[in-house]
C-alpha positions in Angstrom: -11.9 -35.1 41.2 -14.1 -32.1 42.1 -12.4 -28.6 42.3 -13.5 -25.0 42.6 -12.1 -22.7 40.0 -10.4 -19.7 41.4 -9.9 -17.7 38.3 -9.2 -17.8 34.5 -5.5 -17.6 33.2 -3.7 -17.2 30.0 -5.2 -19.5 27.3 -8.6 -19.1 28.7 -8.3 -22.0 31.1 -9.6 -22.4 34.6 -7.1 -22.3 37.5 -7.1 -24.2 40.9 -4.9 -25.3 43.6 -4.8 -29.1 44.4 -4.3 -30.2 47.9 -0.8 -30.9 47.1 -0.3 -27.2 46.2 0.1 -28.2 42.7 -1.4 -25.8 40.1 -4.2 -27.1 38.1 -5.4 -25.8 34.8 -8.7 -26.8 33.6 -9.8 -26.4 30.0 -13.7 -25.4 29.5 -14.2 -24.2 33.2 -15.0 -20.7 34.2 -14.0 -18.6 37.5 -15.9 -19.7 40.6 -17.5 -22.8 39.0 -17.6 -26.1 40.9 -16.5 -28.7 38.4 -15.6 -32.3 38.2 -12.4 -32.9 36.2 -10.3 -35.5 34.6 -6.6 -35.1 34.6 -5.1 -35.2 31.0 -1.3 -34.8 31.9 0.6 -34.1 35.0 4.1 -32.6 35.7 6.0 -31.8 38.8 4.4 -28.6 39.8 1.2 -28.5 37.8 -1.5 -30.7 36.0 -3.8 -30.2 33.0 -7.4 -31.3 33.0 -10.7 -31.1 31.3 -14.3 -30.6 32.6 -16.3 -33.8 32.9 -19.3 -32.2 34.6 -20.2 -28.7 35.8 -21.8 -29.1 39.4 -22.1 -25.3 40.1 -22.2 -23.1 36.8 -21.1 -19.5 36.8 -23.8 -16.9 36.0 -21.5 -15.7 33.3 -21.6 -19.0 31.4 -23.5 -19.1 28.1 -24.4 -21.7 25.6 -21.9 -21.5 22.7 -23.9 -20.8 19.5 -21.4 -22.5 17.3 -22.1 -26.2 16.4 -18.4 -26.8 16.2 -17.7 -25.5 19.8 -15.3 -28.0 21.8 -14.5 -29.8 18.6 -12.8 -27.1 16.4 -9.5 -25.9 17.7 -10.2 -22.1 16.7 -12.1 -20.6 19.9 -11.6 -21.1 23.6 -13.9 -18.6 25.3 -17.5 -19.1 23.5 -18.8 -20.2 26.8 -18.0 -16.8 28.5 -20.6 -14.0 28.1 -19.0 -11.8 25.4 -19.2 -8.6 27.5 -17.0 -10.4 30.3 -14.4 -11.6 27.7 -13.1 -7.9 27.3 -12.8 -7.5 31.2 -11.0 -10.9 31.5 -8.5 -9.8 29.0 -7.9 -6.4 30.7 -7.3 -8.5 33.9 -5.1 -11.1 32.3 -2.9 -8.3 30.9 -2.6 -6.6 34.1 -1.6 -9.8 35.9 1.0 -10.5 33.3 2.4 -6.9 33.5 2.6 -7.4 37.3 3.8 -11.0 37.5 6.2 -11.2 34.5 7.0 -7.5 34.0 7.4 -6.6 37.7 5.2 -3.5 37.2 3.4 -1.7 40.0 -0.2 -1.3 38.9 -0.4 2.0 40.8 2.6 3.3 38.6 0.8 3.4 35.3 -2.8 3.6 33.8 -4.5 0.9 31.7 -7.4 2.4 29.9 -10.8 0.6 29.4 -10.6 -2.2 26.8 -11.7 -1.2 23.4 -14.4 -3.7 22.0 -16.3 -4.3 18.8 -18.6 -6.8 17.3 -18.5 -10.2 19.2 -19.3 -12.2 15.9 -18.7 -12.0 12.2 -15.6 -9.6 12.7 -12.6 -11.6 11.4 -11.5 -10.9 7.8 -8.4 -13.1 7.9 -8.3 -16.9 8.1 -6.3 -20.1 7.1 -8.5 -22.8 5.9 -7.5 -26.4 5.9 -8.4 -28.4 2.8 -8.7 -32.2 2.3 -8.6 -32.1 -1.7 -9.5 -35.8 -2.3 -12.7 -35.4 -0.2 -13.2 -31.8 -1.0 -13.6 -31.1 2.5 -12.9 -27.5 4.1 -12.5 -26.5 7.7 -10.2 -26.2 10.6 -8.1 -28.5 12.7 -9.7 -30.3 15.8 -8.5 -29.3 19.2 -5.2 -30.6 20.1 -5.1 -32.9 16.9 -4.4 -32.8 13.2 -7.7 -34.1 12.2 -9.8 -31.9 9.9 -13.2 -30.7 11.0 -15.2 -29.9 8.0 -17.4 -26.7 8.4 -19.7 -24.8 6.3 -20.1 -21.7 8.5 -17.9 -19.9 11.1 -19.7 -17.3 13.3 -16.5 -15.3 13.8 -15.7 -14.8 10.1 -17.2 -11.8 8.2 -19.7 -12.7 5.7 -17.6 -12.6 2.6 -15.3 -15.4 4.0 -18.4 -17.4 4.9 -19.7 -17.0 1.4 -16.5 -18.4 -0.2 -16.7 -21.3 2.5 -20.2 -22.1 1.6 -19.3 -22.0 -2.2 -16.2 -24.1 -1.7 -15.0 -23.7 -5.2 -12.8 -20.6 -4.9 -11.0 -22.4 -1.9 -10.6 -25.7 -3.7 -9.2 -23.9 -6.7 -6.7 -22.0 -4.4 -5.8 -25.3 -2.7 -4.9 -26.9 -6.1 -2.6 -24.0 -6.8 -0.9 -24.4 -3.4 -0.6 -28.1 -4.0 1.1 -27.6 -7.5 3.4 -25.0 -6.2 4.5 -27.2 -3.3 4.6 -30.6 -4.8 7.1 -31.8 -2.4 5.0 -31.1 0.7 3.9 -34.2 2.6 1.1 -32.4 4.8 -2.1 -34.3 4.9 -4.1 -30.9 4.4 -3.5 -28.0 2.2 -3.5 -24.7 3.9 -5.2 -21.8 2.1 -4.8 -18.4 3.5 -7.9 -16.0 2.8 -8.3 -12.2 3.3 -11.7 -10.4 2.8 -10.9 -7.0 1.2 -13.5 -4.3 0.4 -15.0 -6.0 -2.6 -13.3 -9.3 -3.1 -11.4 -12.2 -1.4 -7.7 -12.7 -1.7 -6.4 -16.2 -1.8 -2.7 -16.5 -1.4 -0.8 -13.6 -3.4 -3.8 -12.1 -5.0 -3.8 -8.2 -4.2 -7.1 -6.7 -3.0 -8.0 -3.5 -1.5 -8.9 -2.8 2.1 -10.1 0.6 3.4 -9.6 1.5 7.0 -10.9 4.9 8.2 -10.2 6.3 4.9 -6.7 4.8 4.5 -6.5 2.6 1.4 -4.4 -0.6 1.8 -3.3 -3.0 -0.8 -3.2 -6.5 0.9 -2.7 -10.3 0.0 -3.7 -13.2 2.2 0.1 -14.2 2.4 1.1 -11.1 4.4 0.1 -9.9 7.7 -2.8 -7.5 8.1 -4.9 -7.1 11.3 -8.1 -9.5 10.9 -10.4 -7.2 12.8 -11.1 -4.1 10.5 -13.8 -2.9 12.9 -11.3 -2.3 15.8 -8.1 -1.7 13.7 -8.9 2.2 13.4 -9.4 2.6 17.1 -5.9 0.9 17.8 -4.3 2.9 15.0 -5.6 6.2 16.4 -4.4 5.1 19.9 -0.9 4.7 18.5 -1.1 8.0 16.4 -2.3 10.2 19.4 0.6 9.0 21.6 3.3 9.6 19.0 5.7 12.5 19.8 8.1 14.6 17.7 9.2 15.0 14.2 11.3 11.7 13.7 9.4 8.5 14.1 10.3 4.9 13.6 7.9 2.1 12.6 9.6 -1.2 13.2 8.1 -4.6 12.1 6.0 -2.2 9.9 4.3 -4.9 7.8 2.3 -3.3 4.8 2.7 0.2 6.4 -0.5 0.0 8.6 0.7 2.3 11.4 2.8 4.4 9.0 -0.2 5.2 7.1 -1.7 6.9 10.2 1.5 8.5 11.3 2.4 10.3 8.2 2.1 14.2 8.6 3.9 17.2 7.1 7.2 17.9 8.6 7.7 14.6 10.1 10.4 12.1 9.0 9.0 8.5 9.1 11.3 5.4 8.9 9.8 2.1 8.4 11.7 -1.5 8.8 10.2 -4.8 7.7 12.1 -7.7 6.8 9.5 -9.5 4.6 10.0 -8.2 1.1 6.4 -8.9 -0.1 5.2 -6.6 2.8 7.3 -3.7 1.8 6.4 -4.1 -1.9 2.8 -3.4 -0.8 3.8 -0.8 1.8 5.3 1.3 -0.8 1.9 1.4 -2.6 0.0 2.0 0.7 2.1 4.9 2.0 3.9 7.9 0.6 6.7 10.0 2.4 8.3 7.1 4.2 11.8 5.8 4.2 11.4 1.9 3.8 14.0 -0.6 4.6 13.9 -4.4 4.0 15.7 -6.2 6.8 15.4 -7.7 10.3 15.4 -4.8 12.9 18.4 -6.2 14.9 20.5 -6.5 11.7 19.5 -3.1 10.1 19.7 -1.1 13.5 23.3 -2.2 14.3 24.7 0.2 11.6 22.3 3.2 12.5 23.4 6.3 14.3 20.1 8.0 14.8 18.3 10.6 17.0 14.6 9.5 17.2 11.8 11.0 19.0 9.3 8.1 18.9 9.7 4.4 17.9 6.7 2.2 17.4 7.4 -1.5 17.5 4.9 -4.3 16.6 6.8 -7.4 16.8 5.7 -11.2 16.3 4.2 -13.1 19.2 7.7 -14.1 20.2 8.5 -10.5 21.1 11.7 -8.6 20.5 15.2 -10.2 20.0 17.3 -9.9 23.1 19.4 -7.1 21.8 16.5 -5.0 20.5 15.6 -3.0 23.6 19.2 -1.7 24.0 19.4 -1.0 20.5 16.4 1.1 20.5 17.5 2.9 23.6 20.9 3.8 21.7 18.7 6.2 19.5 17.6 8.0 22.5 13.8 8.3 21.8 11.7 10.2 24.0 8.9 7.6 23.7 8.5 3.8 22.7 5.1 2.5 21.7 5.0 -1.3 21.9 2.1 -3.1 20.1 1.8 -6.6 21.2 -0.3 -9.6 20.5 1.1 -11.5 23.6 1.2 -10.0 27.0 3.6 -12.4 28.3 6.5 -11.7 25.8 5.5 -8.0 26.1 6.0 -8.0 29.9 9.3 -9.8 29.6 10.4 -7.0 27.1 9.3 -4.3 29.5 11.7 -5.4 32.0 14.5 -5.0 29.4 13.3 -1.4 28.6 13.2 -0.6 32.3 16.8 -1.6 32.3 17.5 1.0 29.6 15.6 3.7 31.6 12.1 3.5 30.2 9.0 3.4 32.3 5.5 2.5 31.3 3.2 5.5 31.3 -0.1 4.1 29.9 -1.6 1.4 27.9 -4.8 -0.1 26.4 -6.2 -3.5 25.6 -7.9 -4.2 22.4 -10.4 -7.0 22.1 -9.6 -7.8 18.5 -10.5 -11.4 18.8 -13.6 -12.1 20.6 -14.4 -15.8 21.6 -10.8 -16.5 22.0 -8.4 -15.6 24.9 -6.2 -13.6 22.6 -5.2 -10.2 23.8 -3.9 -7.2 21.9 -2.3 -4.4 23.9 -0.4 -1.2 23.2 2.0 0.1 25.9 3.4 3.5 25.9 6.8 4.0 27.5 8.7 7.3 28.3 12.5 7.8 29.0 13.0 8.5 32.7 14.2 12.0 33.3 17.6 12.0 35.3 
């Protein structure tokens, strides 16, 4: 069938209404385009489709430079002009804050998107390896088939070098295989992180410097993959922190804590992953570290806090956490999110505790993908 795409939605898909008023989500289409599509799956209220032919292309469409585009499952926006990708993410976040979070866009300010390099920016990756064939790559879109690659245009040069040389990744894959002898996965996953001067595979500790802050990191712990934009995001968080008692929850290896340390400030960091806190204690001084899940640790705490910084996983906060944070009576909560849908859901929970959104900013940490990173600042309503 032929449809006119109305807009792009979460996941970078085109959106249109069918005559039946059913929603149609089209992979590979851009806003305003007239496209011929083929239905892939259909449910009661919506259908998924892909583009068969572009009849009227958008002026914002570009030819993806990556030879693996459309096959590799890693990127979903390479066909959109990079300068427009940031604007799209800003709009998607706004829509989610309105639709899911119930926010009035006139009630808060969402600053202009922070952008960085469109290519060769990513320092973290998870390679998939077929050891018998000595092939390295990523999984194909919507399948578990390996696409062998020798160069990825979004990876930093150091990761492309080890990808081209292969040997370091293959050696790491053998170590993973020996340590997980019972695994029946067809391919071996090898996490890699490019530090200042060397690449970490697995638990190898390397150094990564961000705006003068030195971090010890491994490929097996979380650390933001875009070190070009990380300083801008960390500065935004730091600049909005208030008071002398500050919490850093889901603190990882101490990334935000490192930027928040200052004389006279009490800083408390909580992270359930033990290997993260082992590194965090090397990365940051003058911080009280706790190893536990936030919802478990917080139940026994009677605290008075000025600012709470939360940076939860993609699934957002556990149901009990917004009320738990509110019980500490912070003046401000700063929410760092990698999923604006779960963020928007959680903002409703904070609203029930008397917190309103004051401002926020979107960070285009992962160009060529529809991934959005956003920081939202909430303040306690005055009674």
